[in-house]
C-alpha positions in Angstrom: 0.0 -0.1 -0.1 1.1 3.6 -0.6 0.0 7.2 0.6 -1.8 9.7 -1.2 -2.5 13.1 -0.1 -6.0 14.3 -1.8 -6.5 18.2 -1.6 -9.6 18.5 -4.5 -12.6 16.4 -5.1 -10.4 13.5 -3.6 -11.2 14.6 -0.5 -14.4 13.5 -0.9 -14.6 10.3 1.1 -17.9 8.6 -1.0 -16.1 9.2 -3.9 -12.5 8.0 -3.4 -14.4 5.0 -2.6 -16.5 4.7 -6.0 -13.1 5.7 -7.7 -10.9 3.6 -5.5 -12.3 0.9 -3.5 -9.0 -0.2 -1.8 -8.7 2.9 -0.9 -8.4 4.0 2.9 -8.1 7.1 4.5 -5.2 7.1 6.9 -4.7 10.6 8.4 -5.3 14.5 7.7 -2.6 16.8 7.5 -1.7 20.4 7.3 1.5 21.2 4.7 3.1 24.9 5.0 4.3 26.6 2.2 1.7 25.0 -0.4 -1.6 26.8 -1.3 -5.0 25.2 -2.5 -5.8 27.2 -6.4 -8.6 26.7 -9.0 -7.4 26.1 -12.9 -10.8 25.0 -13.4 -9.6 22.1 -11.4 -8.0 22.1 -7.7 -4.3 22.7 -8.7 -1.7 23.8 -5.5 1.2 25.6 -5.8 4.2 27.2 -3.5 3.5 29.5 -1.7 5.1 30.7 1.4 2.0 32.5 3.3 -0.4 29.6 3.2 -1.4 26.1 4.2 -2.6 23.3 2.3 -4.7 20.2 4.0 -4.4 16.7 2.8 -6.3 14.2 3.5 -3.9 11.1 3.1 -5.3 7.6 2.1 -3.4 4.6 1.8 -3.7 3.2 -2.0 -3.3 0.0 -3.5 -1.3 -0.2 -7.1 -4.5 -0.9 -8.5 -6.1 2.3 -7.1 -3.1 4.4 -8.3 -3.7 3.2 -11.7 -7.4 4.5 -11.7 -6.4 7.9 -10.3 -4.0 8.1 -12.7 -6.8 8.2 -16.0 -8.8 10.2 -13.7 -6.4 13.0 -12.8 -5.4 12.2 -16.7 -2.0 11.6 -15.6 0.5 12.8 -17.3 -0.8 14.8 -19.8 -2.8 17.3 -17.3 -1.4 16.4 -13.9 2.0 15.3 -13.1 2.9 13.1 -9.8 5.2 14.3 -6.9 5.9 13.2 -3.5 7.2 14.4 -0.4 8.7 13.0 3.3 6.3 13.7 5.9 6.3 12.2 9.5 3.0 10.3 10.4 2.0 7.7 12.8 5.8 8.2 14.3 7.5 7.4 11.2 8.8 9.2 8.5 6.8 8.4 5.3 6.8 8.7 1.6 3.2 10.8 -0.2 2.2 10.9 -3.7 0.2 13.9 -4.6 -1.1 15.1 -8.3 -0.2 18.7 -9.5 -1.1 20.1 -12.7 0.8 20.7 -15.6 2.2 24.7 -16.0 0.3 25.2 -19.0 -3.1 26.1 -17.2 -3.8 29.8 -15.6 -6.3 30.6 -12.7 -10.1 29.9 -13.5 -13.4 29.6 -11.9 -14.3 25.6 -11.2 -18.1 24.7 -11.6 -20.3 25.0 -8.8 -20.9 21.4 -9.0 -17.1 20.6 -8.6 -16.7 23.6 -5.8 -19.6 21.4 -3.7 -17.9 18.1 -3.9 -14.8 19.6 -2.3 -16.5 21.0 0.3 -18.0 18.0 1.1 -14.5 16.7 1.7 -13.5 19.1 3.4 -16.4 18.5 6.0 -15.6 15.1 5.5 -11.9 15.4 6.7 -13.0 18.3 9.5 -11.2 20.8 7.8 -12.0 24.9 7.5 -13.6 25.5 5.0 -13.0 29.6 5.2 -9.6 28.0 3.2 -11.6 26.4 0.6 -13.8 29.9 0.2 -10.7 32.1 -0.1 -9.1 29.7 -3.1 -12.6 29.6 -4.8 -12.2 33.9 -4.2 -8.8 33.9 -5.8 -10.0 32.5 -8.8 -12.5 34.4 -9.6 -10.3 37.5 -8.8 -7.5 35.9 -11.3 -10.1 33.9 -13.6 -8.5 33.6 -17.4 -9.5 32.0 -20.1 -6.7 29.4 -19.6 -8.4 27.3 -17.2 -8.6 23.2 -17.7 -12.3 22.4 -18.3 -12.4 18.6 -17.2 -14.8 16.0 -18.7 -15.7 14.6 -15.4 -16.6 18.4 -14.4 -18.1 19.9 -17.3 -21.0 22.4 -16.4 -21.2 26.1 -17.3 -22.8 26.8 -14.0 -20.0 28.3 -12.5 -18.4 29.5 -8.8 -19.3 33.5 -8.2 -18.3 35.8 -4.8 -22.4 35.3 -4.1 -21.7 31.3 -4.1 -19.5 31.3 -1.9 -20.1 33.7 0.7 -23.4 31.4 1.0 -21.2 28.6 1.2 -20.4 28.3 4.7 
């Protein structure tokens, strides 16, 4: 079993269970110097002023293959690794981050709500998700990624975010 760090729609435990039936929630961590952003879909980027919430899952090799397909690895997302001390031992954890060819763009309400449910599943502070949504509205470009998995023309707005708590 490998460890996988989820920060977007895979935080949603019900969705992750459908996608990867052999996955098991392992723990939640907060990693400094990264931030959640939206480029149509969730991405992370290094930023010293922020922190990111990760839901850590134990996953099988079959699950990683399924995630590779869902994340459109290696065309849309790449795999990265970091070491983190969990349960008293240093462990290698895999995560996906988008290729650099996409810019900030607002996500659909449907996609945002799936992530919001994941934040609630893990007990994460929803205000961090709302800040990421606001950032995507302020920096919205025409060069975000529109995933076929989350295609919807009903995008988040400031009013939507302010009523999302």
